GUZA-894959 format. One record per residue: x, y, z of N, C-alpha, C, CB in turn. Coordinates in steps of 0.2 Angstrom, whole numbers, always signed. Glycine has a CB too. Example, Ala and Ser with C-alpha at 12.3 -4.5 7.8 and 13.67 -1.06 7.14 Angstrom:
    npx    npy    npz   capx   capy   capz    cpx    cpy    cpz   cbpx   cbpy   cbpz
    +66    -28    +39    +62    -22    +39    +66    -16    +39    +57    -22    +45
    +64    -11    +35    +68     -5    +36    +64     +0    +39    +70     -3    +29
END
This chain:
    npx    npy    npz   capx   capy   capz    cpx    cpy    cpz   cbpx   cbpy   cbpz
    -48    -52    +58    -43    -57    +57    -37    -56    +61    -41    -56    +49
    -34    -61    +64    -28    -60    +68    -22    -58    +65    -27    -67    +72
    -18    -54    +68    -12    -52    +64     -7    -59    +63     -8    -48    +68
     -8    -64    +66     -4    -70    +66     -7    -75    +61     -3    -73    +72
    -13    -73    +58    -16    -78    +53    -12    -79    +47    -23    -75    +51
    -13    -84    +44    -10    -86    +37    -14    -85    +31     -7    -93    +38
    -19    -81    +32    -24    -80    +26    -20    -77    +20    -30    -75    +29
    -15    -73    +22    -11    -70    +16     -7    -74    +12     -8    -64    +19
     -6    -80    +13     -1    -85    +10     -3    -85     +2     -1    -92    +13
     +2    -85     -2     +1    -86     -9     -3    -92    -11     +8    -85    -13
     -6    -92    -17    -10    -97    -19     -6   -104    -20    -14    -96    -26
     -9   -109    -18     -6   -116    -20     -9   -119    -26     -7   -120    -13
    -15   -117    -28    -18   -120    -34    -22   -114    -37    -22   -126    -32
    -24   -115    -43    -29   -111    -47    -35   -115    -47    -26   -109    -54
    -41   -112    -47    -47   -115    -47    -49   -118    -54    -53   -111    -45
    -51   -124    -55    -53   -126    -61    -60   -125    -62    -52   -134    -61
    -62   -125    -69    -69   -123    -71    -74   -128    -67    -70   -124    -78
    -72   -134    -66    -77   -139    -63    -78   -138    -56    -74   -146    -64
    -74   -133    -53    -75   -132    -45    -79   -126    -44    -69   -132    -42
    -80   -122    -49    -83   -115    -48    -90   -115    -45    -84   -111    -55
    -94   -120    -47   -100   -120    -43   -100   -122    -36   -105   -125    -47
    -95   -127    -34    -94   -128    -27    -91   -122    -23    -89   -134    -27
    -87   -119    -27    -84   -113    -23    -89   -107    -22    -78   -110    -28
    -94   -106    -27    -99   -102    -26   -103   -104    -20   -103   -101    -32
   -105   -110    -19   -109   -113    -14   -105   -111     -7   -110   -120    -14
    -99   -112     -7    -95   -111     -1    -95   -103     +1    -87   -113     -1
    -94    -99     -4    -95    -92     -3   -102    -90     +0    -93    -88     -9
   -107    -93     -3   -114    -91     -1   -115    -93     +6   -119    -94     -6
   -113    -99     +8   -113   -101    +15   -110    -97    +19   -111   -108    +15
   -103    -95    +18    -99    -90    +22   -103    -83    +23    -92    -89    +19
   -105    -81    +17   -109    -74    +17   -115    -75    +21   -110    -72    +10
   -119    -80    +21   -125    -80    +24   -124    -81    +32   -129    -86    +22
   -119    -85    +34   -117    -85    +41   -114    -78    +43   -111    -90    +41
   -111    -75    +39   -108    -68    +41   -114    -64    +42   -104    -65    +36
   -119    -64    +38   -126    -60    +39   -129    -62    +46   -130    -61    +33
   -130    -68    +47   -133    -70    +53   -129    -68    +59   -133    -78    +54
   -122    -68    +59   -118    -66    +65   -119    -58    +65   -111    -68    +64
   -119    -55    +60   -120    -47    +61   -126    -45    +64   -119    -44    +54
   -132    -49    +62   -138    -48    +65   -138    -49    +72   -144    -52    +61
   -135    -54    +74   -135    -56    +82   -131    -51    +85   -132    -63    +83
   -125    -49    +82   -121    -44    +85   -124    -37    +86   -114    -43    +81
   -128    -35    +81   -132    -29    +81   -137    -29    +87   -136    -28    +75
   -140    -35    +88   -145    -35    +94   -141    -35   +100   -149    -42    +93
   -135    -39   +101   -132    -39   +107   -128    -33   +109   -127    -45   +107
   -127    -29   +104   -124    -22   +106   -128    -16   +106   -118    -21   +101
   -135    -18   +106   -140    -13   +106   -139     -8   +100   -140     -9   +112
   -138    -10    +94   -137     -6    +88   -130     -3    +88   -142     -1    +88
   -125     -7    +90   -118     -6    +89   -116     +0    +94   -116     -3    +82
   -120     +1   +100   -119     +6   +104   -113     +4   +109   -125     +8   +108
   -112     -2   +110   -107     -5   +114   -100     -5   +110   -108    -11   +118
    -96     -1   +110    -91     +0   +105    -86     -6   +106    -87     +6   +106
    -84     -8   +112    -79    -13   +113    -82    -20   +111    -77    -13   +120
    -88    -21   +113    -91    -28   +111    -92    -28   +104    -98    -28   +115
    -94    -22   +101    -95    -22    +93    -89    -24    +90    -97    -15    +91
    -83    -21    +92    -77    -23    +89    -75    -30    +89    -71    -19    +92
    -76    -33    +95    -75    -40    +96    -79    -45    +92    -75    -42   +103
    -86    -43    +92    -90    -47    +88    -89    -47    +80    -97    -46    +89
    -88    -41    +78    -87    -40    +71    -80    -43    +69    -86    -32    +69
    -75    -43    +73    -69    -46    +71    -69    -54    +71    -63    -44    +77
    -73    -56    +76    -74    -64    +76    -78    -66    +70    -78    -66    +82
    -83    -62    +68    -87    -64    +62    -83    -63    +55    -93    -59    +61
    -79    -58    +55    -75    -58    +49    -69    -63    +49    -72    -51    +49
    -66    -64    +54    -61    -70    +55    -64    -76    +52    -58    -70    +62
    -70    -78    +55    -73    -85    +53    -74    -85    +45    -79    -86    +57
    -77    -79    +43    -79    -79    +36    -72    -79    +31    -83    -72    +34
    -67    -75    +33    -61    -75    +29    -57    -82    +30    -57    -70    +32
    -58    -85    +35    -55    -92    +36    -58    -97    +30    -55    -95    +43
    -64    -96    +30    -68   -101    +25    -66    -99    +18    -75   -100    +26
    -66    -92    +16    -64    -90    +10    -57    -91     +8    -65    -82     +9
    -52    -90    +13    -45    -92    +11    -44    -99    +10    -41    -89    +17
    -48   -103    +13    -47   -111    +12    -49   -113     +5    -52   -114    +16
    -52   -108     +1    -53   -110     -6    -47   -109    -11    -59   -105     -9
    -42   -106     -8    -35   -104    -11    -36   -101    -18    -31   -111    -12
    -41    -96    -18    -42    -93    -24    -40    -86    -23    -50    -93    -26
    -35    -84    -27    -31    -77    -25    -31    -73    -31    -25    -78    -22
    -30    -66    -30    -29    -61    -35    -36    -61    -38    -24    -64    -40
    -36    -58    -45    -43    -57    -48    -47    -63    -49    -41    -53    -54
    -44    -69    -48    -48    -75    -49    -53    -75    -44    -43    -81    -48
    -53    -72    -38    -58    -72    -34    -63    -66    -34    -55    -72    -27
    -62    -62    -39    -66    -56    -40    -74    -58    -41    -64    -52    -46
    -75    -63    -45    -82    -65    -46    -85    -67    -40    -83    -70    -52
    -81    -71    -36    -84    -74    -30    -85    -69    -25    -79    -80    -27
    -80    -64    -25    -81    -58    -20    -88    -55    -21    -75    -54    -21
    -89    -54    -28    -96    -50    -29   -102    -54    -26    -97    -50    -37
   -101    -61    -26   -107    -65    -23   -107    -64    -16   -105    -72    -25
   -101    -63    -13   -101    -62     -6   -104    -55     -4    -94    -61     -3
   -103    -50     -8   -106    -43     -7   -113    -43     -9   -102    -38    -12
   -115    -47    -14   -122    -48    -15   -127    -50     -9   -124    -53    -21
   -124    -54     -5   -127    -57     +0   -126    -52     +7   -125    -64     +2
   -120    -50     +8   -118    -47    +14   -117    -40    +13   -112    -50    +17
   -117    -37     +7   -115    -30     +6   -119    -25    +10   -117    -29     -2
   -125    -26    +12   -129    -22    +16   -125    -20    +22   -136    -24    +18
   -121    -25    +25   -117    -24    +31   -110    -21    +29   -117    -30    +35
   -107    -24    +24   -100    -23    +23   -100    -15    +20    -98    -27    +18
   -105    -13    +16   -104     -6    +13   -104     -1    +18   -110     -5     +8
   -105     -2    +24   -105     +3    +29    -98     +4    +32   -109     +1    +35
    -93     +0    +30    -86     +1    +32    -83     +6    +26    -82     -6    +32
    -81    +12    +29    -79    +17    +24    -73    +15    +20    -77    +23    +28
    -68    +12    +24    -61    +10    +21    -62     +4    +16    -56     +8    +26
    -66     -1    +18    -66     -7    +14    -71     -6     +8    -69    -13    +18
    -75     -1     +8    -79     +1     +3    -75     +5     -2    -85     +5     +5
    -71     +9     +1    -66    +14     -3    -62    +10     -8    -62    +18     +1
    -59     +4     -5    -54     +0     -9    -58     -3    -14    -51     -5     -4
    -64     -6    -13    -68     -9    -18    -70     -4    -23    -74    -12    -14
    -72     +2    -22    -74     +7    -27    -68     +8    -31    -76    +13    -24
    -62     +8    -29    -56    +10    -33    -52     +4    -36    -51    +14    -29
    -56     -2    -35    -52     -8    -37    -50     -9    -44    -57    -14    -35
    -53     -5    -49    -52     -5    -56    -48     +1    -58    -58     -6    -60
    -45     +4    -54    -41    +10    -56    -35    +11    -50    -45    +16    -56
    -30    +13    -53    -24    +14    -48    -25    +21    -45    -17    +14    -52
    -28    +21    -39    -29    +28    -35    -30    +26    -28    -34    +32    -38
    -25    +25    -24    -25    +23    -17    -24    +29    -13    -21    +17    -16
    -23    +35    -16    -21    +41    -12    -26    +43     -7    -20    +47    -17
    -32    +42     -8    -37    +44     -3    -37    +39     +3    -44    +45     -5
    -36    +33     +1    -35    +27     +6    -29    +28    +10    -35    +20     +3
    -24    +30     +7    -17    +31    +11    -18    +37    +16    -12    +32     +6
    -21    +42    +14    -22    +48    +18    -26    +46    +24    -26    +53    +14
    -32    +42    +23    -36    +40    +29    -33    +35    +33    -43    +37    +26
    -28    +31    +30    -25    +26    +35    -20    +30    +39    -21    +21    +30
    -16    +34    +36    -11    +38    +39    -14    +42    +45     -7    +43    +34
    -20    +46    +43    -23    +50    +48    -28    +46    +53    -27    +55    +45
    -28    +39    +51    -33    +35    +55    -40    +38    +56    -30    +34    +62
    -42    +40    +50    -49    +43    +49    -54    +37    +49    -50    +47    +43
    -60    +37    +53    -65    +32    +53    -72    +35    +52    -65    +28    +60
    -76    +31    +50    -83    +33    +49    -86    +35    +55    -87    +28    +45
    -91    +40    +55    -95    +42    +60   -101    +37    +62    -98    +49    +59
   -103    +33    +57   -108    +27    +58   -105    +22    +62   -110    +24    +51
   -109    +20    +67   -106    +16    +73   -103     +9    +70   -112    +14    +78
   -107     +6    +65   -104     +0    +62    -99     +1    +57   -110     -4    +59
   -100     +7    +54    -94     +9    +49    -88    +10    +53    -96    +15    +45
    -88    +13    +58    -82    +15    +63    -79     +8    +65    -84    +19    +69
    -83     +3    +67    -81     -3    +69    -77     -7    +63    -86     -8    +71
    -80     -7    +57    -76    -10    +52    -70     -6    +50    -81     -9    +45
    -70     +1    +50    -64     +5    +49    -58     +4    +54    -66    +12    +49
    -60     +3    +61    -55     +1    +66    -52     -5    +65    -58     +2    +73
    -56    -10    +62    -54    -17    +61    -49    -16    +55    -59    -22    +59
    -50    -12    +50    -46    -11    +44    -39     -8    +46    -49     -7    +39
    -40     -3    +50    -34     +1    +52    -29     -3    +56    -36     +7    +56
    -31     -8    +60    -27    -12    +64    -24    -18    +61    -30    -14    +71
    -26    -20    +55    -23    -25    +51    -15    -24    +50    -27    -27    +45
    -12    -30    +49     -5    -30    +48     -3    -26    +42     -2    -37    +48
     -6    -27    +37     -5    -23    +31     -6    -15    +32     -9    -25    +25
    -11    -13    +35    -12     -6    +36     -7     -3    +41    -19     -5    +40
     -5     -7    +46     +1     -5    +51     +7     -4    +47     +2    -10    +56
     +8     -9    +42    +15     -9    +38    +15     -2    +34    +15    -15    +34
     +9     +0    +31     +8     +6    +27    +10    +12    +31     +1     +6    +24
     +7    +12    +37     +9    +18    +42    +16    +18    +44     +4    +18    +48
    +19    +12    +45    +26    +11    +47    +30    +13    +41    +27     +4    +50
    +28    +12    +35    +32    +13    +29    +34    +21    +29    +28    +12    +23
    +30    +25    +31    +32    +32    +31    +38    +34    +36    +26    +37    +33
    +37    +31    +42    +43    +32    +47    +49    +29    +45    +40    +30    +53
    +48    +22    +42    +54    +19    +40    +58    +22    +34    +52    +12    +37
    +54    +25    +29    +58    +28    +24    +61    +35    +26    +53    +29    +18
    +57    +38    +30    +60    +45    +33    +66    +44    +37    +54    +48    +38
    +66    +38    +41    +73    +37    +44    +78    +35    +40    +71    +31    +49
    +77    +31    +34    +82    +30    +30    +85    +36    +26    +80    +24    +25
    +80    +40    +24    +82    +47    +21    +87    +51    +26    +76    +51    +19
    +84    +51    +32    +88    +55    +37    +95    +52    +38    +85    +55    +44
    +96    +46    +38   +102    +42    +39   +107    +44    +33   +102    +35    +40
   +104    +44    +27   +109    +45    +21   +110    +53    +21   +105    +43    +15
   +106    +57    +23   +107    +64    +23   +112    +66    +28   +101    +68    +24
   +112    +63    +34   +116    +65    +39   +123    +63    +38   +114    +63    +46
   +124    +57    +35   +130    +54    +33   +134    +59    +28   +130    +47    +30
   +130    +62    +24   +134    +66    +19   +133    +73    +20   +130    +65    +12
   +128    +76    +23   +127    +83    +24   +129    +87    +19   +130    +85    +31
   +126    +86    +13   +129    +90     +7   +126    +97     +7   +127    +87     +1
   +128   +102     +3   +126   +108     +2   +118   +108     +0   +130   +113     -2
   +117   +103     -4   +110   +102     -7   +109    +95     -7   +109   +106    -14
   +103    +93     -5   +101    +86     -5    +94    +85     -9   +100    +83     +2
    +94    +82    -14    +88    +82    -18    +84    +75    -17    +89    +82    -26
    +78    +75    -15    +74    +70    -13    +68    +69    -19    +71    +70     -6
    +68    +63    -22    +62    +62    -26    +58    +57    -24    +65    +60    -33
    +51    +58    -23    +46    +53    -21    +42    +52    -27    +42    +56    -15
    +43    +46    -29    +39    +44    -36    +33    +40    -34    +44    +40    -41
    +27    +42    -36    +21    +39    -33    +20    +41    -26    +21    +31    -34
    +21    +48    -25    +22    +50    -18    +15    +50    -13    +24    +58    -18
     +9    +50    -17     +3    +50    -13     +3    +56     -9     +3    +44     -8
     +1    +56     -2     +0    +62     +1     +7    +65     +4     -4    +61     +7
    +13    +61     +3    +19    +64     +5    +21    +63    +12    +20    +71     +4
    +18    +57    +15    +20    +56    +22    +27    +55    +24    +16    +50    +24
    +30    +52    +19    +38    +50    +20    +42    +56    +21    +40    +45    +15
    +41    +61    +16    +45    +67    +16    +43    +71    +22    +45    +70    +10
    +37    +71    +24    +34    +75    +29    +38    +73    +36    +27    +75    +30
    +38    +66    +37    +41    +64    +43    +49    +65    +43    +40    +56    +43
    +52    +65    +37    +59    +67    +37    +60    +74    +38    +61    +65    +29
    +56    +79    +36    +57    +86    +37    +56    +87    +45    +53    +90    +33
    +52    +83    +48    +50    +84    +55    +56    +83    +59    +44    +80    +57
    +61    +78    +56    +67    +76    +60    +72    +81    +59    +69    +69    +57
    +72    +86    +55    +77    +90    +54    +76    +97    +57    +78    +91    +46
    +82   +100    +59    +81   +107    +61    +79   +112    +56    +88   +109    +65
    +77   +118    +57    +75   +122    +52    +81   +124    +48    +72   +128    +55
    +87   +125    +51    +93   +127    +47    +95   +121    +42    +99   +127    +52
    +94   +115    +43    +96   +110    +39    +91   +109    +33    +97   +103    +43
    +84   +111    +35    +79   +110    +29    +81   +114    +23    +72   +112    +32
    +84   +119    +24    +86   +124    +18    +90   +120    +13    +89   +130    +21
    +93   +115    +15    +98   +111    +10    +94   +106     +6   +104   +108    +14
    +88   +105     +8    +84   +100     +5    +79   +102     -1    +79    +96    +11
    +80    +99     -6    +76   +100    -12    +71    +94    -13    +80   +102    -18
    +65    +95    -14    +60    +90    -14    +56    +90    -21    +55    +91     -9
    +56    +84    -24    +51    +83    -30    +46    +78    -28    +56    +82    -36
    +40    +79    -29    +35    +74    -28    +31    +73    -34    +30    +76    -22
    +31    +67    -37    +27    +65    -43    +22    +60    -41    +33    +62    -48
    +16    +62    -44    +10    +57    -43     +5    +58    -48     +7    +58    -36
     +1    +53    -49     -4    +54    -54    -10    +58    -52     -7    +47    -57
    -11    +59    -45    -17    +62    -42    -16    +69    -40    -19    +57    -36
    -20    +73    -43    -19    +80    -41    -21    +81    -34    -23    +85    -45
    -26    +78    -31    -28    +78    -24    -23    +76    -19    -35    +74    -23
    -19    +71    -21    -14    +68    -17     -8    +73    -17    -11    +62    -20
     -7    +77    -22     -2    +82    -22     -4    +88    -18     +0    +84    -29
    -10    +90    -19    -13    +95    -15    -12    +94     -7    -20    +97    -17
    -14    +87     -5    -13    +85     +2     -6    +86     +4    -16    +78     +2
     -1    +84     -1     +6    +84     +1     +8    +91     +2    +10    +81     -5
     +6    +96     -2     +7   +103     -1     +5   +105     +6     +4   +107     -7
     -1   +104     +7     -4   +106    +14     +0   +103    +20    -11   +104    +15
     +3    +97    +19     +7    +94    +24    +13    +97    +25     +7    +86    +23
    +16    +99    +19    +23   +101    +19    +24   +108    +20    +26    +98    +13
    +19   +112    +19    +20   +119    +19    +24   +122    +25    +14   +123    +17
    +23   +119    +31    +26   +122    +37    +33   +120    +38    +21   +120    +43
    +35   +115    +34    +42   +113    +35    +46   +114    +29    +42   +105    +36
    +44   +114    +23    +48   +115    +17    +47   +122    +14    +46   +109    +11
    +53   +124    +12    +52   +131     +8    +49   +130     +1    +60   +134     +8
    +44   +133     +0    +41   +132     -6    +45   +132    -13    +35   +137     -7
    +50   +136    -12    +55   +137    -18    +59   +130    -19    +60   +143    -17
    +59   +126    -14    +63   +120    -15    +58   +114    -15    +67   +119     -8
    +52   +115    -17    +47   +110    -17    +43   +110    -24    +41   +111    -12
    +44   +105    -28    +41   +104    -34    +36    +98    -34    +47   +103    -40
    +30   +100    -37    +25    +95    -37    +23    +93    -44    +18    +97    -33
    +23    +87    -46    +22    +86    -53    +17    +80    -54    +29    +83    -57
    +11    +82    -58     +6    +77    -59     +8    +74    -66     -1    +81    -59
     +8    +67    -65    +10    +63    -71     +7    +57    -71    +18    +62    -72
     +6    +54    -77     +4    +47    -78    +10    +42    -76     +1    +45    -85
    +10    +40    -70    +16    +36    -68    +18    +30    -73    +15    +34    -61
    +13    +27    -75    +14    +21    -79    +17    +22    -86     +8    +17    -80
    +16    +28    -88    +19    +30    -95    +26    +33    -95    +14    +35    -98
    +28    +36    -89    +34    +39    -88    +40    +36    -90    +35    +42    -81
    +40    +29    -90    +46    +25    -91    +46    +23    -99    +46    +19    -87
    +41    +25   -102    +41    +23   -109    +46    +27   -113    +34    +24   -112
    +49    +24   -118    +54    +28   -122    +52    +34   -125    +57    +24   -127
    +45    +34   -127    +42    +40   -130    +41    +46   -126    +36    +38   -134
    +41    +45   -119    +39    +50   -114    +45    +55   -113    +37    +47   -108
    +43    +61   -113    +49    +66   -112    +52    +65   -105    +46    +73   -113
    +58    +67   -105    +62    +66    -99    +61    +72    -94    +70    +65   -100
    +55    +72    -90    +53    +78    -87    +56    +78    -79    +46    +78    -86
    +58    +72    -77    +61    +72    -70    +69    +72    -70    +59    +65    -67
    +72    +76    -66    +79    +77    -66    +83    +71    -65    +81    +83    -61
    +89    +71    -66    +94    +66    -66    +99    +66    -60    +98    +65    -72
    +97    +71    -55   +102    +72    -50    +99    +70    -43   +104    +79    -50
    +96    +65    -43    +92    +63    -36    +97    +60    -32    +86    +59    -38
    +97    +63    -26   +102    +60    -20    +98    +54    -17   +104    +65    -15
    +92    +55    -16    +88    +49    -13    +81    +49    -16    +87    +51     -5
    +80    +43    -19    +73    +42    -22    +69    +37    -18    +75    +40    -30
    +63    +38    -17    +59    +33    -14    +53    +32    -19    +56    +36     -7
    +51    +26    -19    +45    +24    -23    +41    +19    -18    +47    +20    -30
    +37    +22    -14    +34    +18     -9    +29    +12    -11    +29    +23     -5
    +25    +13    -16    +20     +8    -17    +18     +7    -24    +14     +9    -14
    +21    +10    -29    +20     +9    -36    +21     +2    -39    +24    +14    -40
    +26     -1    -36    +28     -8    -39    +23    -13    -37    +35    -10    -37
    +19    -12    -32    +13    -16    -30     +8    -17    -36     +9    -14    -24
     +8    -12    -41     +3    -12    -46     +7    -13    -53     +0     -5    -46
    +13    -14    -53    +16    -15    -59    +17    -23    -61    +23    -12    -59
    +16    -24    -67    +17    -31    -70    +24    -33    -70    +13    -32    -77
    +25    -40    -71    +32    -42    -71    +36    -39    -77    +32    -50    -72
    +32    -38    -83    +35    -35    -89    +37    -28    -88    +30    -36    -95
    +32    -24    -84    +33    -17    -83    +38    -15    -78    +26    -14    -82
    +39    -19    -73    +43    -17    -67    +50    -16    -69    +43    -23    -62
    +54    -20    -73    +61    -19    -74    +62    -12    -78    +64    -25    -78
    +57    -11    -83    +58     -5    -87    +57     +1    -82    +52     -5    -92
    +52     +1    -77    +51     +6    -73    +57     +7    -68    +45     +5    -69
    +60     +2    -66    +66     +2    -61    +72     +5    -65    +67     -5    -58
    +73     +3    -71    +78     +6    -75    +77    +13    -76    +79     +3    -82
    +71    +16    -77    +70    +23    -77    +71    +26    -71    +62    +24    -79
    +69    +24    -65    +71    +27    -59    +78    +27    -57    +67    +23    -53
    +81    +21    -59    +89    +21    -58    +92    +26    -61    +91    +14    -60
    +90    +28    -67    +93    +33    -71    +92    +40    -68    +91    +33    -78
    +87    +41    -64    +86    +47    -60    +92    +49    -55    +79    +48    -57
    +95    +44    -53   +100    +44    -47   +106    +48    -49   +102    +37    -44
   +109    +52    -45   +115    +55    -46   +120    +50    -43   +116    +62    -41
   +127    +51    -45   +132    +46    -42   +132    +46    -35   +139    +49    -44
   +132    +40    -32   +131    +39    -24   +124    +40    -22   +136    +44    -21
   +119    +41    -27   +112    +42    -25   +109    +35    -23   +108    +44    -31
   +104    +35    -19   +101    +29    -16    +94    +29    -18   +102    +29     -8
    +91    +23    -19    +84    +22    -20    +81    +16    -16    +83    +21    -28
    +75    +18    -13    +71    +12    -10    +65    +11    -13    +71    +14     -2
    +63     +5    -15    +57     +4    -19    +53     -2    -14    +59     +1    -26
    +47     +0    -12    +43     -4     -8    +39     -9    -12    +39     +0     -3
    +38    -15    -10    +33    -20    -13    +31    -24     -7    +37    -24    -19
    +24    -25     -7    +21    -30     -2    +24    -37     -4    +14    -30     -3
    +25    -40     +2    +28    -47     +2    +22    -52     +1    +31    -49     +8
    +23    -58     -2    +17    -63     -2    +14    -65     +4    +19    -69     -6
    +18    -64    +10    +16    -66    +16    +12    -61    +20    +22    -68    +20
     +9    -56    +16     +5    -51    +19     -1    -54    +23     +2    -46    +14
     -2    -54    +29     -8    -58    +33    -14    -55    +31     -6    -58    +40
    -14    -48    +28    -21    -45    +27    -23    -46    +20    -20    -37    +28
    -20    -51    +16    -21    -51     +9    -29    -54     +8    -17    -56     +6
    -31    -59    +12    -38    -61    +11    -43    -56    +12    -39    -67    +16
    -42    -52    +17    -47    -47    +19    -47    -41    +13    -45    -43    +26
    -41    -39    +11    -40    -34     +6    -43    -37     -1    -33    -32     +5
    -42    -43     -2    -45    -46     -9    -52    -47     -9    -40    -52    -11
    -54    -51     -4    -61    -54     -4    -66    -48     -2    -61    -60     +1
    -64    -44     +3    -69    -39     +5    -68    -32     +1    -68    -37    +13
    -61    -30     +0    -60    -24     -3    -58    -24    -11    -54    -21     +0
    -58    -31    -13    -55    -31    -20    -49    -27    -22    -61    -29    -25
    -45    -27    -17    -38    -23    -18    -33    -29    -19    -37    -20    -11
    -31    -29    -26    -27    -34    -28    -20    -31    -30    -29    -37    -35
    -15    -33    -27     -8    -31    -27     -4    -36    -31     -5    -29    -21
     +2    -34    -34     +7    -39    -36    +12    -40    -31    +10    -36    -43
    +11    -46    -28    +16    -47    -22    +23    -50    -25    +12    -52    -17
    +28    -48    -21    +35    -51    -23    +39    -53    -17    +38    -46    -28
    +43    -58    -18    +48    -60    -13    +54    -57    -14    +48    -68    -12
    +59    -58    -10    +66    -56    -11    +69    -58    -18    +71    -58     -6
    +68    -64    -20    +71    -67    -26    +68    -63    -32    +70    -74    -27
    +61    -62    -32    +58    -58    -37    +61    -51    -38    +50    -58    -36
    +62    -48    -32    +64    -41    -33    +71    -41    -36    +64    -37    -26
    +75    -45    -34    +82    -46    -36    +82    -47    -44    +86    -51    -33
    +77    -51    -46    +77    -53    -53    +75    -47    -57    +72    -58    -54
    +70    -43    -54    +68    -36    -57    +74    -32    -58    +63    -33    -54
    +78    -31    -53    +84    -27    -53    +89    -29    -58    +88    -27    -46
    +90    -36    -59    +95    -39    -64    +92    -37    -71    +96    -46    -63
    +86    -38    -72    +83    -37    -78    +83    -29    -80    +75    -39    -78
    +83    -25    -75    +84    -18    -76    +91    -16    -77    +81    -14    -70
    +96    -20    -77   +103    -19    -79   +107    -16    -73   +103    -14    -84
   +104    -17    -67   +107    -14    -61   +112    -20    -58   +102    -12    -55
   +118    -18    -57   +123    -23    -54   +121    -26    -48   +130    -20    -54
   +122    -32    -47   +120    -35    -40   +123    -32    -34   +121    -43    -40
   +129    -30    -35   +133    -27    -30   +130    -20    -27   +141    -25    -32
   +126    -17    -31   +123    -11    -29   +116    -12    -26   +122     -7    -35
   +114    -18    -25   +107    -20    -22   +107    -24    -16   +103    -23    -28
   +102    -23    -12   +100    -28     -7    +93    -27     -6   +104    -26     +0
    +90    -32     -2    +83    -32     +0    +82    -33     +7    +79    -38     -4
    +78    -29    +10    +76    -30    +17    +69    -29    +19    +80    -25    +22
    +67    -31    +24    +60    -31    +26    +58    -26    +32    +57    -38    +28
    +52    -24    +32    +50    -20    +38    +50    -24    +44    +44    -16    +36
    +48    -21    +49    +48    -25    +56    +42    -29    +56    +47    -20    +62
    +37    -29    +52    +31    -33    +52    +33    -39    +47    +25    -29    +50
    +38    -39    +43    +39    -44    +38    +34    -43    +32    +39    -50    +41
    +30    -38    +31    +25    -37    +27    +27    -34    +20    +19    -34    +30
    +31    -28    +21    +33    -25    +15    +41    -26    +14    +32    -17    +16
    +43    -28     +8    +50    -28     +7    +52    -22     +3    +51    -35     +2
    +59    -20     +4    +62    -14     +1    +68    -16     -3    +64     -9     +6
    +68    -15    -10    +74    -15    -14    +78     -9    -13    +72    -16    -21
    +84    -10    -10    +88     -4     -8    +94     -4    -14    +91     -5     -1
    +94     +1    -17    +99     +2    -23   +103     +8    -22    +95     +2    -30
   +110     +7    -22   +114    +13    -22   +119    +13    -28   +119    +12    -15
   +118    +19    -31   +122    +19    -38   +129    +21    -36   +119    +25    -42
   +134    +17    -38   +141    +18    -36   +144    +23    -40   +144    +11    -37
   +143    +23    -47   +147    +27    -51   +145    +34    -51   +147    +25    -58
END
């Protein structure tokens, strides 16, 4: 799929029951064509031994298939049943892609930590065709935006820290995953300045937190590093004990809101806002509806996110009781991820 494609545009209609059979026929035809093209590509590349040609042929085959699927304008979990039909026919080929299979395996649970680690490290399969699929996945706009997210958030933390240069600077990463953002931030600091930084990483995945510890141990003093395994979705509930401190100078929430409903998002944002110290700052990431990788992630990977535009993020902030004067929204350099930027004035 080309980075400039418009496959990721939000839905313009919902499928009616009378069109389901016709849609299944379109999916079957697209899947069968994909299989034919994969068979030809395997022959032309002598079993995928020509790496460059394999990449070009697989990209062409996927681009044609995704263009057909995107034309159905069936988005979100509405296309899950149709996606299963695609996999029934072409799964023998698609399952060899490590990353796209991983997203599909995790599609019914919130656990993208392993995927984020592999995307950050650009880990690919050793299988020749699997490697080709993985390289395709890694170069997509959405994947590039995820890797760029770590550097962007690290730079914003550095800017806030250097402006203030306090005796102690508490950073909270909520839904931290493998901790790439704080790792990049610590790499930007001298060893003398790192001593002023206190880190709290909260995530639902013990493996993600273990990966974060391994990443950070050479840069962070372990006495200043707190790792908390929690059910992120329940932490904002009134009945949940207040386990996270209220003195955060910089809070980042990289990707949790991609999985929150419209009802849950304001409650979570209010909870996070209360973690901020006076003059504390918070950055919340959320994928934009204009994610060009959306068709690939949904149809092939069954990776369904809650996409939001600038207006939606501002509405969530208002519903969370955050004054408009304390918020702004900006986009990354790809225009794929939006960031709600909140600074607590009082």
